[in-house]
TORPA-48315 format. One record per residue: residue number from 1; residue in one letter; y, z, x of N, C-alpha, C in turn. Coordinates in steps of 0.1 Angstrom, whole numbers, plus 5000, padded with zeros to 4 digits. Example, Ala and Ser with C-alpha at 12.3 -4.5 7.8 and 13.67 -1.06 7.14 Angstrom:
REM residues 2
<tido num="1" residuo="A" n_y="4943" n_z="5078" n_x="5132" ca_y="4955" ca_z="5078" ca_x="5123" c_y="4967" c_z="5078" c_x="5132"/>
<tido num="2" residuo="S" n_y="4978" n_z="5071" n_x="5128" ca_y="4989" ca_z="5071" ca_x="5137" c_y="5000" c_z="5079" c_x="5129"/>
***
This chain:
REM residues 59
<tido num="1" residuo="M" n_y="4993" n_z="4999" n_x="5005" ca_y="5003" ca_z="5000" ca_x="4998" c_y="5017" c_z="5001" c_x="5010"/>
<tido num="2" residuo="K" n_y="5023" n_z="4988" n_x="5002" ca_y="5033" ca_z="4994" ca_x="5016" c_y="5044" c_z="5002" c_x="5004"/>
<tido num="3" residuo="I" n_y="5055" n_z="5006" n_x="5015" ca_y="5056" ca_z="5023" ca_x="5007" c_y="5073" c_z="5016" c_x="5019"/>
<tido num="4" residuo="T" n_y="5081" n_z="5015" n_x="5007" ca_y="5098" ca_z="5017" ca_x="5025" c_y="5104" c_z="5035" c_x="5019"/>
<tido num="5" residuo="V" n_y="5106" n_z="5040" n_x="5028" ca_y="5114" ca_z="5047" ca_x="5018" c_y="5133" c_z="5054" c_x="5027"/>
<tido num="6" residuo="Q" n_y="5139" n_z="5053" n_x="5024" ca_y="5156" ca_z="5049" ca_x="5021" c_y="5155" c_z="5063" c_x="5025"/>
<tido num="7" residuo="Y" n_y="5165" n_z="5070" n_x="5036" ca_y="5164" ca_z="5085" ca_x="5042" c_y="5182" c_z="5090" c_x="5037"/>
<tido num="8" residuo="K" n_y="5181" n_z="5100" n_x="5032" ca_y="5194" ca_z="5104" ca_x="5034" c_y="5208" c_z="5101" c_x="5036"/>
<tido num="9" residuo="S" n_y="5201" n_z="5096" n_x="5051" ca_y="5209" ca_z="5091" ca_x="5063" c_y="5216" c_z="5074" c_x="5054"/>
<tido num="10" residuo="G" n_y="5210" n_z="5069" n_x="5054" ca_y="5213" ca_z="5060" ca_x="5050" c_y="5201" c_z="5048" c_x="5060"/>
<tido num="11" residuo="V" n_y="5188" n_z="5051" n_x="5066" ca_y="5186" ca_z="5043" ca_x="5073" c_y="5167" c_z="5050" c_x="5063"/>
<tido num="12" residuo="S" n_y="5162" n_z="5039" n_x="5061" ca_y="5151" ca_z="5027" ca_x="5058" c_y="5141" c_z="5027" c_x="5067"/>
<tido num="13" residuo="Q" n_y="5128" n_z="5021" n_x="5060" ca_y="5114" ca_z="5025" ca_x="5067" c_y="5103" c_z="5022" c_x="5056"/>
<tido num="14" residuo="I" n_y="5101" n_z="5014" n_x="5063" ca_y="5089" ca_z="5006" ca_x="5051" c_y="5074" c_z="5010" c_x="5059"/>
<tido num="15" residuo="F" n_y="5070" n_z="5023" n_x="5055" ca_y="5051" ca_z="5020" ca_x="5058" c_y="5042" c_z="5014" c_x="5051"/>
<tido num="16" residuo="I" n_y="5029" n_z="5011" n_x="5058" ca_y="5011" ca_z="5009" ca_x="5060" c_y="5007" c_z="5019" c_x="5051"/>
<tido num="17" residuo="V" n_y="5004" n_z="5023" n_x="5041" ca_y="4994" ca_z="5035" ca_x="5035" c_y="4982" c_z="5030" c_x="5029"/>
<tido num="18" residuo="P" n_y="4967" n_z="5041" n_x="5036" ca_y="4954" ca_z="5038" ca_x="5021" c_y="4968" c_z="5044" c_x="5006"/>
<tido num="19" residuo="A" n_y="4953" n_z="5036" n_x="5002" ca_y="4959" ca_z="5037" ca_x="4989" c_y="4957" c_z="5045" c_x="4981"/>
<tido num="20" residuo="E" n_y="4946" n_z="5060" n_x="4993" ca_y="4940" ca_z="5067" ca_x="4989" c_y="4949" c_z="5083" c_x="4994"/>
<tido num="21" residuo="I" n_y="4958" n_z="5075" n_x="4999" ca_y="4968" ca_z="5091" ca_x="5002" c_y="4973" c_z="5096" c_x="4994"/>
<tido num="22" residuo="H" n_y="4978" n_z="5109" n_x="4999" ca_y="4979" ca_z="5123" ca_x="4981" c_y="4999" c_z="5124" c_x="4989"/>
<tido num="23" residuo="V" n_y="5008" n_z="5118" n_x="4980" ca_y="5023" ca_z="5119" ca_x="4976" c_y="5023" c_z="5134" c_x="4980"/>
<tido num="24" residuo="T" n_y="5019" n_z="5146" n_x="4983" ca_y="5028" ca_z="5154" ca_x="4986" c_y="5028" c_z="5154" c_x="5005"/>
<tido num="25" residuo="E" n_y="5015" n_z="5148" n_x="5011" ca_y="5013" ca_z="5144" ca_x="5022" c_y="5021" c_z="5133" c_x="5028"/>
<tido num="26" residuo="F" n_y="5023" n_z="5122" n_x="5024" ca_y="5030" ca_z="5115" ca_x="5022" c_y="5047" c_z="5117" c_x="5025"/>
<tido num="27" residuo="R" n_y="5047" n_z="5123" n_x="5015" ca_y="5064" ca_z="5130" ca_x="5014" c_y="5071" c_z="5136" c_x="5032"/>
<tido num="28" residuo="K" n_y="5052" n_z="5144" n_x="5029" ca_y="5062" ca_z="5150" ca_x="5047" c_y="5054" c_z="5144" c_x="5061"/>
<tido num="29" residuo="M" n_y="5052" n_z="5136" n_x="5064" ca_y="5052" ca_z="5124" ca_x="5069" c_y="5065" c_z="5117" c_x="5075"/>
<tido num="30" residuo="A" n_y="5066" n_z="5112" n_x="5063" ca_y="5081" ca_z="5104" ca_x="5060" c_y="5093" c_z="5115" c_x="5067"/>
<tido num="31" residuo="E" n_y="5093" n_z="5125" n_x="5063" ca_y="5104" ca_z="5140" ca_x="5069" c_y="5100" c_z="5140" c_x="5081"/>
<tido num="32" residuo="Q" n_y="5089" n_z="5136" n_x="5084" ca_y="5086" ca_z="5137" ca_x="5098" c_y="5096" c_z="5130" c_x="5107"/>
<tido num="33" residuo="V" n_y="5090" n_z="5118" n_x="5099" ca_y="5092" ca_z="5107" ca_x="5104" c_y="5112" c_z="5099" c_x="5108"/>
<tido num="34" residuo="G" n_y="5117" n_z="5108" n_x="5095" ca_y="5131" ca_z="5098" ca_x="5092" c_y="5143" c_z="5120" c_x="5089"/>
<tido num="35" residuo="G" n_y="5133" n_z="5123" n_x="5084" ca_y="5140" ca_z="5129" ca_x="5075" c_y="5147" c_z="5131" c_x="5068"/>
<tido num="36" residuo="E" n_y="5154" n_z="5135" n_x="5059" ca_y="5155" ca_z="5141" ca_x="5043" c_y="5153" c_z="5126" c_x="5033"/>
<tido num="37" residuo="V" n_y="5144" n_z="5129" n_x="5025" ca_y="5146" ca_z="5118" ca_x="5020" c_y="5150" c_z="5114" c_x="5011"/>
<tido num="38" residuo="L" n_y="5161" n_z="5103" n_x="5001" ca_y="5162" ca_z="5101" ca_x="4993" c_y="5163" c_z="5090" c_x="4984"/>
<tido num="39" residuo="K" n_y="5149" n_z="5085" n_x="4986" ca_y="5146" ca_z="5070" ca_x="4982" c_y="5135" c_z="5068" c_x="4983"/>
<tido num="40" residuo="V" n_y="5124" n_z="5062" n_x="4972" ca_y="5111" ca_z="5059" ca_x="4978" c_y="5106" c_z="5044" c_x="4970"/>
<tido num="41" residuo="E" n_y="5098" n_z="5032" n_x="4977" ca_y="5094" ca_z="5030" ca_x="4961" c_y="5086" c_z="5022" c_x="4972"/>
<tido num="42" residuo="F" n_y="5075" n_z="5022" n_x="4959" ca_y="5059" ca_z="5018" ca_x="4963" c_y="5060" c_z="5000" c_x="4957"/>
<tido num="43" residuo="A" n_y="5047" n_z="4996" n_x="4968" ca_y="5040" ca_z="4984" ca_x="4964" c_y="5034" c_z="4977" c_x="4973"/>
<tido num="44" residuo="S" n_y="5022" n_z="4977" n_x="4958" ca_y="5007" ca_z="4975" ca_x="4968" c_y="5011" c_z="4963" c_x="4970"/>
<tido num="45" residuo="F" n_y="5001" n_z="4958" n_x="4973" ca_y="5004" ca_z="4944" ca_x="4982" c_y="4998" c_z="4931" c_x="4965"/>
<tido num="46" residuo="N" n_y="4995" n_z="4941" n_x="4958" ca_y="4988" ca_z="4925" ca_x="4948" c_y="4999" c_z="4932" c_x="4932"/>
<tido num="47" residuo="S" n_y="5007" n_z="4941" n_x="4935" ca_y="5012" ca_z="4941" ca_x="4923" c_y="5026" c_z="4945" c_x="4918"/>
<tido num="48" residuo="K" n_y="5034" n_z="4942" n_x="4917" ca_y="5050" ca_z="4949" ca_x="4915" c_y="5062" c_z="4964" c_x="4918"/>
<tido num="49" residuo="P" n_y="5060" n_z="4962" n_x="4926" ca_y="5076" ca_z="4971" ca_x="4930" c_y="5078" c_z="4982" c_x="4925"/>
<tido num="50" residuo="G" n_y="5071" n_z="4998" n_x="4927" ca_y="5084" ca_z="5009" ca_x="4912" c_y="5091" c_z="5017" c_x="4920"/>
<tido num="51" residuo="H" n_y="5100" n_z="5018" n_x="4917" ca_y="5112" ca_z="5029" ca_x="4924" c_y="5111" c_z="5042" c_x="4916"/>
<tido num="52" residuo="Y" n_y="5119" n_z="5049" n_x="4921" ca_y="5119" ca_z="5062" ca_x="4916" c_y="5133" c_z="5066" c_x="4924"/>
<tido num="53" residuo="Q" n_y="5144" n_z="5076" n_x="4920" ca_y="5149" ca_z="5084" ca_x="4931" c_y="5146" c_z="5100" c_x="4928"/>
<tido num="54" residuo="V" n_y="5143" n_z="5110" n_x="4945" ca_y="5136" ca_z="5117" ca_x="4947" c_y="5140" c_z="5129" c_x="4937"/>
<tido num="55" residuo="G" n_y="5149" n_z="5128" n_x="4933" ca_y="5155" ca_z="5145" ca_x="4918" c_y="5146" c_z="5142" c_x="4909"/>
<tido num="56" residuo="E" n_y="5142" n_z="5131" n_x="4905" ca_y="5133" ca_z="5125" ca_x="4889" c_y="5122" c_z="5138" c_x="4894"/>
<tido num="57" residuo="G" n_y="5120" n_z="5140" n_x="4905" ca_y="5108" ca_z="5146" ca_x="4904" c_y="5094" c_z="5150" c_x="4899"/>
<tido num="58" residuo="K" n_y="5091" n_z="5136" n_x="4907" ca_y="5082" ca_z="5122" ca_x="4910" c_y="5069" c_z="5122" c_x="4924"/>
<tido num="59" residuo="L" n_y="5083" n_z="5131" n_x="4935" ca_y="5079" ca_z="5134" ca_x="4942" c_y="5066" c_z="5144" c_x="4951"/>
***
């Protein structure tokens, strides 16, 4: 699965991760890489992307 993370610093990072990864595990990893997360966009290679803001309580 392709996941794009936008950080509060304004930097974006694309991650390629297995679909089985737990959301909280991914979030911890993403924060270790780039700091506080602002927005996450999920897109599997076979479907349309999904978007949400971190404050929406989905991550």
